[in-house]
N, C-alpha and C positions, 0 to 999 in steps of 0.2 A: 299875760294878755294873749288870747287866742287870735292868731292871724286870720284876717278876712281877705278873700280874693274876689275880684270881679268875675261874674259868671254870665254866660249867655243863656237866654231863654229860647229853647227850641220849640216853644208852643206846645201842641198836643203830643209831640214826640218825647217820650221819656229819655233823659240824657243817657241812661245806660243802653237804650236801644240804638241811639246814634253811635255811641262808641262801639257797641257790639256789632252793628251792621258793617261799619268800616273795618273793624278788627277781624271779623270772620273772613271777609274777602281777602284782607291782607295776609292773614295766617295761611289761608289756603294757597294763595299765590306764592308766598315765601317758601312753604314746604314743597311745593311743586318745583321751585327754582333750585332748592337744595338737592332734592332727589334727581332733578334733571341734570345737574352738573355731574353727579356721581354716575348716572346712566350714560352720559356722553363719554366720559373717560373709559367706562367699561366697554362700550361699543368701539371706541377708537382703538383700544388694545386688541379687540377681536379682529379688527380690520388689519392692523399692523402685523398680527401673527398669522394672517391668512385663514382664520377660522370661520369667517363669515364674509362672503364675497361682496355683499351689498351693505355691509356695516358702515363704510365710509359715506356712502350715499345717504344713509339714514342720518348720520351725524350732521352732515351739512344741512339737511332739511329740517331736522328737529331743532337744531340750535337757533335757526331763524325764528321759529315759533317761541322758543324759550326766551330769547332776548326781547321779542316784541311784547310778550305777555308779562313776564316777570320783571323786566327792567323798567318798562313804561308803566303798566298798571300797578305792579308791585311797589315801585318807587312812589307813585302818587298816593296810593293807599297807605304806605308807610308814613309819609309826612302827615297825611290826614288823621291817622290814628293818634299820633302824638299831639297834633293840634287840638283835636277834640278832647283828648284825655286831660290835657293841661287846663282846658276851660272848665272841666267838671271836677277834676281832682288834682289841682295844682300842688296842694300840700303833699299828697301822696307821691307825685313825681319828684318833688323836691327832696323828700325823705329818701327815695330810691337813689337819686343822684348823689346825695350826701354820703350814702353808704357805699355806693359802688361806682363813683365817678371815673376812676381809672379803668375799671373793667368795662364800663359802658363805653368809654372812649376806645378801648381795644376792640369792642364789637363793631364800632363804626369804622375803624381801620380795616377790619376783616371785610366789611361790606364794601369799602372803597376798593380794596384789592380785587374783590369779586367782580365789581363793575368794570374796572380797568382791564382785567384778564378777559372778561367776556367781550368787550368791545374790540380788544386787540385781536381776538380770534375771528371776530366778524370781519374786521378790515384786512387782516393779514393772514388768516388761516390757510387760504388756498396757496400762498407762496411759501409756507413753512415746510420744512422737512418733517419726517415722522417723529423724530426725537423732540423737536421743538413743539410740535402740536400736542404730543402726549404730555409734556411738561406744563404747557399752558393750560390744558384741560385739567390736569391734576391740581394746578394752582387754583383754578376757578372752583373746582369741587371742594378742595380743602378749605379755602377761604369762606365759602358759603356755609359749610358745615360748622366751622368755628364760629361764625356769626350766630348760628343756632345755639351752639355750646354756651356762649357767653350770655345771650339774652335769656336763655332757658334758666340759668342760675339766678338771674335777677328776678324774673317773674315767679319762679317757683318759691323764692324766698318770701314772697308776699303771703303765701298760705302756710308754709312750714319753715319759718325762720330758724336756722340752726343756731343763731345767736341774736339777741335783741339788738335793735339799732342803737348806735352811739357807743358801743363797747369797743370798737376798733377791731373786732374779730371778723374781718372781711371774708376770709376763706371759710370759716365755720358757717357764716351766713350763706355764702355762695354754694358750697357743697352741702346743702341742707337735705333733710330726709327725703324730699320728693324729687331731688335733682336727677338722680340716675334713672328711676322709672320714667320720669317725664321726658328726659333726653332720649332714651332708647325708644320709647313709644313714638315720639315725634320723628325720629330717624326712620323707623319702620313705615310710618305714614308717608313720609317724603318719598321713600323708595317705591311704595305702592302707587302713589299718585303719578310718579314719573313713568312707571311701567304702563299704567292705564293710558296716559297721554301719548306714550310711544305707540300704543296700539292704534290710536286714532291717526297719528301721523303716518304710520306704516301703511295704512289703508289708502292714503292719498298718493303714495309713490307709484310711479308707472312701472310696476313689476307684475309678473304673472303671479297667480295665487300661491303656488308652491314656494316661491321666493319670499313672498310676503309672510307666509306661514312660518318659514324658518326664522325670520326676524322676530315675529311675535313670540315664538317659543323662547328666544333669547331674552326678550324683554320680560316674559313671564317668570323666568328663573331669577331675574334681578329683583322682581317684586315678591319673591318667596318669603322674606322675613315678615310679611303680613300675618303669617301663622303664629308669630310670637305675641301679637298684640293682646289677645285675651289674658295671657299670663302677666304681661306688663301692666295691663289695666287693673288686675287684681292686686298686684304689688303696689300700685299707686294708691288704691283705696285703703290698703293696709297701713300706709305710712302717714296719711293725712289725719288731722285731729279727729277724735272720736265723735264730737258733736257735728262736725262737718259731714262725716261719713253717715251719721244717723239720719240727717235730713236728705242726703242724696239717695238713701236706700229705703225711704218710707216716711221720714218725718215731714217732708214737703212734697205734696203730690206733683206740682209742676216740675220740681227737680227730678223726682223719680221718673216722670214721663220722659224728660230729656235724656236721662241716663238710658232708658229703654230704647229711645229713638237712636241714640248714638251706637248702642250695642247692636241693635237689630240691623241698622244700615251697614255697620262694619262687618257683621256676620254675613250679610248677603254678598257684599263685595269680596270678602275674604274667602267665603265658600265657593263662589264662582271661580275666583282666581286659582284656588288650590285644586278643586275637583275638576273643573272644566279645562283649565289651561295647563296646569302642571301634571295632573294625573291622567286625564283623558286626552290631553294634547289637542283639544278642539280648536278650530279656527274662530277667531272673534272678529266680526266686521266693525266698521267705524261706528255704526249706530249703537251697537251693543256696548262698545267701549265708551262711547259718550254717555250712555245711560249709567254705566258703572261710575263714571266720573261725577255725574250728578248725584248719585247715591253717596259717594265719598264726600261731596260738598255738604250734603245733609248731615252726615256723621260728624264732619268738622264743625258745622254750625252748632249742633247739639252739644258736642264735646266742649266747645269754648263756653257755651252758656253754663254748663256744669262746672267748669273750672272757675269761672267768675263767681258763680253762685255759692260755691263751696267756701269762699272766704268770708261770707256774711257772718256776723255784722261788721267785719273789718275790711279795710282795703290792705292793711298790713297787719297780720295776725298779732293781737296783743298790744299793738303800738298805735294804731290809728283806726278809728271807726269809719264807716262809710260816709259819715257826716263831715269827715276831715277834722274831727276832734279827737284828741288823745284821751285815753281813759282817765288819766290823772287830772284832766282839766274839767271834767264833768262837775265835780264838787264846787269849784269856783263859779261855774256858770249857773249852778243851782241858786247861788246867792245873788249874782249880778244880773242874771238874765241872759238869754241867748244872743240878743242883739245890742247889748249895751255899748259895745265898741265897734259895731258895724258902721263904717263910714259911708256906705254906698246908698244913695236914695233909691226909692222905688220908681221905676220909669213910668208907672201908671198910678202914682200916688193919689191923683185927683179923683180917681174912680171910687175910692173908699170913703164912705160918708162919715166915718168916725176914726179917731186916733187909735182906738182899740183894734179896729179892723186892719188899719195900716200896720200896726204892730204885729198882728197875726200874719199878715203877708210877709213881713220880714222874718218872722219865726219860721214860716213855711219855707222860705228861700234858704235859710241857714240850716234847717234840720231835716227837711223833707224832700226838696226837689232834686237831690242827687239820684233818687230812685223812684220818685212819684211825680205826677202832674196833678193839676187841680181837676181838669176835665178831660184829659186825653188818655194816653196809655197809663195803666196802673193808677187810675185816677182816685184821689182821696175822696172826692165827692161820692163816687160810686161805691168804693170800698166801705164807706161809713154811712151810706144812705139810710139804712134801717136802724142805726144805733140811736138811742135816746141821748139827750144832753149829758146825763150822768154817766152813761156808758162811754161816751166820747171822752169825758174828763178822766174817768178811771182808766180806760185803755191807753190813753196817751200818757198819763202820769206813770203808769206801770208798763211802759212800752216794751221793755225787754222781756217781760213776763207774758204780755199779750201775744207776742210772736218772738220766738227765741232767736230768730235771725235778724232782729231789729236791735239797734243800739239803745242804751238808756236815753231817756229824754234829757237833753242837756240845757235845761232852762228852769225858770222858777214857776211858781203857781200862776202869776199874772200872764206868763207866756202860754201856759196851757189854756187858760181861759180865753186869751186873745185868739189862739188857734181854733178853739172850739167855736167861738163866735164867727170867725172867718168861714169855717165849714158850714155852719148854719146859714150864714148869709148867702153863700154860694148855692146851697141847696134850695134856698128860697128864690133863686134866679136873680140875685144881686139887686135888690130894690134900692131906690134912691135914698131912703131913710132907714136907719137901724138904731135901736137903742143901745146905749152903753150898759154893759152888765157888770155887776160886782163880782169879784173873784170868789168862787165857792171856797169856804174855809176848809173843806175836806181835801182839796187838791194837795195842799202842803203835806198833810198827813200821808196821803197816798204816795207822794214823791219820796218821803222819808222811808216808807215801808218798802218801796221798790229798790232803794239803794242806788248806788252809782256804778254798779258793775253788772 
């Protein structure tokens, strides 16, 4: 029996957009917090060694910004991302927890240490001696990076599982093929974001231009690993599955566009940082630094879209489709129907004039609405508006062949017909009456031809 979970309806917003919107902000803030901790320790060491007279002043000013943004907004978006993800992909999260529960718990311990160390420095930092300050900042930086280390292994496992779920090979799954390129890439991003944010903060300090320029040069050196990002990006593309790589690099035009946006924005930020700041040693004002951060946010947004899209048609590669149905469950659902065991009623059931349309709505909820809406973002009504009835039946029955990043249709012929009639009814502006239609006999044949993989 395939488990069914209650889900929220976000109206015209595609569920993936809700998760993506919250997730992009959270990832950006989290990477800033990780790089910020490392940057603060670096500047604290400079101050204690007497290598930069104003480094301590920067540490005290920058840390207030770091705590305000990453601890408050980062914590809120962190809770929000898991809250929304559980509503859309409860089974996926459950599978990840089953596989990595102790490692995920360790990640939360690291995050807790990061928060405690951060607040301890805010409250007590001014009263601590140099040795205690350095150790506390090192603890903060280490804990924040280890939080990235553990969550990176869990998330990268979704695309390139080193071991299938349920085999007990936790470390093989954790240190999967994309673990290292992803971890190193995110570390470089974190350091670059911290360096750019430092340039903004430095421009707010009450110092003369030469003293601010000296601090900016130090921050720029810290962000130098941005030069490694192209190599790490190519490494990442080389280790992901061949079909995922193919639609990132041309098989899917939207994915190719987002790859281009991420690469172009990263190139602009990296080119300016390396040529202008490191080679030419130019002064960067607050406005320019803020613009570079905005470009970096755009690169992050596009990159996260690419990372999520590369997993299609799975949420966990080879183990769970984006419909939260396992590949070996499709055959059973082809016989029983997609909604035979669905215990949840439709909240607007009275609006459907026939039982067939209501069944179509439940099929849509079970198999489509994780990635589509009916009339909003990525709307099925608009995507299929020019298709004839027979095209609808054929394309849905052979879904994984219609679009290679779609999972196979996990229902029977009556489910296909019910979904077709629902789409036709919606395209006709939902009239009060609608005839029941017999299931086309060709649908079963098309489903058999399509197969279950």
